[in-house]
C-alpha positions as CSV (number, residue, x, y, z in Angstrom):
1,M,0.0,0.0,0.0
2,N,1.2,3.5,-0.8
3,V,0.2,6.2,1.7
4,L,0.5,10.0,1.4
5,L,0.5,11.4,5.0
6,T,0.5,15.0,6.2
7,G,1.6,16.1,9.7
8,A,4.0,13.1,9.7
9,G,6.7,14.7,11.9
10,S,5.2,14.1,15.3
11,G,2.1,13.0,17.3
12,I,-0.6,11.1,15.5
13,G,1.1,11.5,12.1
14,A,4.4,10.0,13.3
15,A,2.5,7.1,14.9
16,I,0.7,6.4,11.6
17,A,3.9,6.6,9.6
18,S,5.6,4.1,11.8
19,L,2.7,1.7,11.8
20,Y,2.4,1.5,8.1
21,A,6.1,1.4,7.5
22,D,6.6,-1.4,10.1
23,N,4.1,-3.5,8.3
24,G,5.8,-3.1,4.9
25,H,3.8,-0.3,3.4
26,R,5.3,2.8,1.7
27,V,4.7,6.1,3.3
28,Y,5.3,9.5,1.7
29,A,5.5,11.6,4.8
30,L,4.9,15.4,4.6
31,D,5.8,17.8,7.3
32,I,7.3,21.3,7.8
33,K,10.0,19.6,9.8
34,P,10.1,16.1,8.4
35,A,11.7,13.2,10.2
36,A,14.8,11.6,8.9
37,P,14.4,8.9,6.1
38,A,13.6,5.5,7.5
39,K,12.8,2.1,6.0
40,N,9.6,2.4,3.9
41,I,9.3,6.1,4.8
42,T,10.1,8.8,2.3
43,P,10.0,12.2,4.0
44,F,9.2,15.5,2.2
45,A,9.7,19.0,3.6
46,A,6.4,20.6,2.6
47,D,4.1,23.2,4.2
48,I,0.4,22.4,3.5
49,R,-0.1,26.2,3.2
50,D,2.2,26.2,0.2
51,E,0.5,25.0,-3.0
52,G,3.7,25.2,-4.9
53,A,5.6,22.9,-2.5
54,L,2.7,20.4,-2.5
55,S,2.6,20.4,-6.3
56,A,6.4,19.7,-6.4
57,V,5.9,16.6,-4.2
58,A,3.0,15.4,-6.4
59,Q,5.2,15.9,-9.5
60,A,8.0,13.9,-7.9
61,L,5.6,11.0,-7.1
62,R,4.2,11.2,-10.6
63,E,7.7,10.9,-12.1
64,Q,8.1,7.7,-10.1
65,S,4.8,6.4,-11.3
66,V,3.5,6.3,-7.8
67,Q,-0.2,5.5,-7.3
68,L,-1.6,6.2,-3.9
69,D,-4.0,3.9,-2.0
70,C,-4.6,6.4,0.8
71,I,-4.3,10.1,1.5
72,I,-4.3,10.7,5.2
73,N,-4.7,14.3,6.4
74,V,-3.4,14.8,10.0
75,A,-1.6,18.2,9.9
76,G,-3.2,20.9,12.0
77,I,-2.5,23.6,14.5
78,F,-4.1,24.4,17.8
79,L,-4.8,27.8,19.2
80,M,-6.5,29.0,22.4
81,D,-7.7,32.6,22.1
82,S,-10.8,34.8,22.1
83,F,-12.7,35.9,19.0
84,L,-12.9,39.3,20.7
85,E,-9.1,39.7,20.8
86,I,-7.4,37.6,18.2
87,G,-5.6,39.3,15.4
88,E,-6.8,38.6,11.9
89,D,-3.4,37.2,10.8
90,K,-3.5,34.6,13.5
91,L,-7.2,33.8,12.7
92,R,-6.4,33.3,9.1
93,A,-3.4,31.1,9.9
94,V,-5.6,28.6,11.8
95,F,-8.0,28.2,8.9
96,D,-5.2,28.2,6.3
97,V,-3.8,25.1,8.0
98,N,-6.8,23.3,9.5
99,L,-9.2,23.8,6.6
100,L,-7.5,25.0,3.5
101,G,-4.5,22.8,4.0
102,A,-6.6,19.7,3.7
103,V,-8.4,21.2,0.7
104,R,-5.0,21.8,-1.1
105,V,-3.6,18.4,-0.3
106,N,-6.7,16.5,-1.5
107,K,-7.0,18.5,-4.6
108,I,-3.4,18.2,-5.6
109,F,-2.9,14.5,-4.8
110,F,-6.3,13.2,-5.9
111,P,-5.1,12.5,-9.4
112,L,-2.6,10.1,-8.0
113,L,-5.2,8.2,-5.9
114,R,-6.4,4.9,-7.2
115,K,-10.0,4.7,-8.2
116,N,-11.0,2.8,-5.1
117,G,-8.6,4.7,-2.8
118,K,-9.4,6.4,0.5
119,I,-9.0,9.9,1.9
120,F,-8.8,10.2,5.7
121,I,-9.6,13.6,7.2
122,T,-8.7,14.0,10.9
123,T,-11.0,16.6,12.5
124,S,-11.7,16.5,16.3
125,E,-14.3,15.4,18.8
126,V,-15.3,19.1,19.1
127,A,-16.1,19.3,15.3
128,P,-19.8,18.3,15.5
129,L,-20.4,20.0,18.9
130,D,-21.3,23.6,19.8
131,P,-18.0,25.5,20.3
132,L,-16.7,26.5,23.7
133,P,-15.1,29.8,24.8
134,F,-11.4,30.3,24.1
135,N,-11.4,27.0,22.2
136,G,-13.8,28.3,19.7
137,I,-11.3,29.4,17.0
138,Y,-9.9,25.9,16.8
139,G,-13.3,24.3,17.2
140,V,-14.9,26.4,14.4
141,S,-12.0,25.5,12.1
142,K,-12.5,21.8,12.8
143,T,-16.3,22.1,12.3
144,A,-15.6,23.7,8.9
145,L,-13.2,20.8,8.1
146,D,-15.8,18.3,9.2
147,A,-18.4,19.9,6.8
148,Y,-15.8,19.9,4.0
149,A,-15.2,16.2,4.5
150,Q,-18.9,15.5,4.0
151,A,-19.0,17.6,0.8
152,L,-15.8,15.9,-0.4
153,R,-17.4,12.5,0.4
154,H,-20.1,13.2,-2.1
155,E,-17.8,14.4,-4.8
156,A,-15.1,11.8,-4.4
157,G,-17.8,9.1,-4.1
158,L,-19.0,9.9,-7.6
159,L,-15.5,9.0,-8.8
160,G,-15.2,5.8,-6.8
161,A,-13.1,7.0,-3.8
162,K,-14.1,6.8,-0.1
163,V,-13.7,9.7,2.3
164,V,-13.4,8.8,6.0
165,T,-13.7,11.3,8.8
166,V,-11.8,10.6,12.0
167,R,-12.8,12.5,15.2
168,P,-10.2,11.8,18.0
169,G,-10.7,13.1,21.5
170,A,-7.9,14.0,23.9
171,I,-4.8,12.5,22.5
172,R,-1.3,12.7,24.0
173,T,0.4,14.8,21.3
174,P,2.5,18.0,21.3
175,L,-0.6,19.8,19.9
176,A,-2.8,18.9,22.9
177,Q,0.0,19.4,25.5
178,G,0.5,22.9,24.1
179,S,-2.9,23.9,25.4
180,V,-1.7,24.5,29.0
181,P,1.0,27.1,28.1
182,A,-1.4,28.6,25.5
183,M,-4.1,29.2,28.2
184,R,-1.5,30.5,30.6
185,K,-0.3,33.0,28.1
186,M,-3.9,34.1,27.4
187,S,-4.6,34.5,31.1
188,E,-1.6,36.8,31.3
189,T,-2.3,38.9,28.2
190,S,-6.0,39.1,27.8
191,A,-7.6,42.4,28.5
192,Y,-11.0,40.8,29.2
193,F,-10.6,37.1,30.2
194,G,-7.5,36.6,32.3
195,G,-9.2,34.9,35.2
196,Q,-11.7,33.1,33.1
197,A,-9.1,31.6,30.8
198,E,-7.3,30.2,33.8
199,K,-10.5,28.7,35.1
200,F,-11.4,27.3,31.7
201,Q,-8.1,25.5,31.5
202,R,-8.5,23.9,35.0
203,I,-12.1,22.8,34.1
204,M,-11.1,21.3,30.8
205,E,-8.3,19.3,32.4
206,K,-10.9,17.7,34.6
207,F,-13.3,17.2,31.7
208,T,-10.7,15.7,29.5
209,G,-9.4,13.1,31.9
210,R,-6.9,10.6,30.6
211,M,-5.3,11.3,27.3
212,L,-5.0,8.5,24.8
213,A,-1.8,7.5,23.1
214,P,-1.5,8.6,19.5
215,E,-0.8,4.9,18.5
216,R,-4.4,4.1,19.2
217,V,-5.6,6.6,16.5
218,A,-2.9,5.2,14.2
219,Q,-4.2,1.6,14.8
220,K,-7.8,2.6,14.0
221,I,-6.9,4.4,10.8
222,Y,-4.6,1.5,9.7
223,K,-7.4,-1.0,10.3
224,V,-10.0,1.1,8.5
225,S,-7.8,1.7,5.5
226,F,-8.1,-2.0,4.6
227,K,-11.9,-2.1,4.9
228,K,-13.8,-2.4,1.6
229,C,-16.8,-0.4,2.9
230,P,-15.7,1.8,5.8
231,K,-18.0,3.9,7.9
232,C,-18.2,7.6,7.0
233,V,-17.1,8.7,10.5
234,Y,-15.0,7.1,13.3
235,R,-14.9,8.5,16.8
236,I,-12.0,7.7,19.1
237,H,-11.9,8.4,22.8
238,N,-14.7,11.1,22.7
239,N,-15.7,12.8,25.9
240,V,-19.3,12.1,27.0
241,L,-19.6,15.2,29.1
242,L,-18.7,17.5,26.2
243,K,-21.3,15.7,24.1
244,L,-24.0,16.1,26.9
245,L,-23.2,19.8,27.3
246,S,-23.5,20.4,23.6
247,A,-26.9,18.6,23.6
248,L,-28.4,21.1,26.0
249,P,-30.4,24.1,24.8
250,K,-27.9,26.9,23.8
251,R,-29.3,29.2,26.5
252,W,-28.5,26.6,29.1
253,Q,-25.0,26.2,27.8
254,V,-24.4,29.9,28.0
255,A,-25.7,30.0,31.6
256,I,-23.5,27.0,32.7
257,I,-20.4,28.5,31.2
258,Y,-21.2,31.9,32.7
259,R,-21.5,30.4,36.1
260,L,-18.5,28.1,35.8
261,L,-16.1,30.8,34.6
262,G,-17.3,33.6,36.9
263,G,-19.1,35.8,34.5
264,K,-20.2,38.3,37.1
265,K,-16.6,38.9,38.0
266,A,-15.7,39.4,34.4
267,E,-18.5,41.9,34.0
268,K,-17.4,43.9,37.1
269,A,-13.8,44.0,35.8
270,R,-15.0,45.3,32.5
271,R,-17.1,48.0,34.1
272,A,-14.1,49.0,36.2
273,Q,-12.0,49.5,33.1
274,R,-14.3,52.1,31.7
């Protein structure tokens, strides 16, 4: 099997690359900071924001007459911030990677995909849920990616290819572990939400619970890639409490978050600033 993989340098991507390679499959591993070449792994330094770099990789594979069995989209970035304070450049960067990066990859490499090939799109457990404060920028980008996957599922299906959405929960990766310093930075720099950001981080750590090893996600994708008729969506280690919160009426959600994060205190602080 020939696999094109993004985000292969660390976390879930690195675990996927190792699993396929260890089982004798060829992995074409894309990352901004690619790992060193290894048996059955051909690394490429490529930024998924750069259409030219991706096209160059596709051309290199085309010249080697490579046909892909799977395109696995893992690359993404994580950001904790507020929609009321984030700069537009940072906001664009999140969507440029988390949404448009996958769009570019699938468009450019689709001509190399076998007729019955599969495209995996890794979103998040938060993708189908109502977004939360401070995590909303990341969440909205993943919701958009989830919707894109469904649209692509229709289009690729007309051409014989399968599109599989993977929604992992809390996974022990550099991306997830970066949330703590990100929230700490926000609590120190936010003009509005210093105390609330800190509270949100503590609450989310309790909600999240045990993080799953990235190898578990890799094993699921590996197994599904050999299925003739895979499901459209696979959920891995999703948090029941987050799902329950999202199922509540939106007014209730707002009231719960307001109470948990000390909304009255935030309102008083804002009035004092005027």
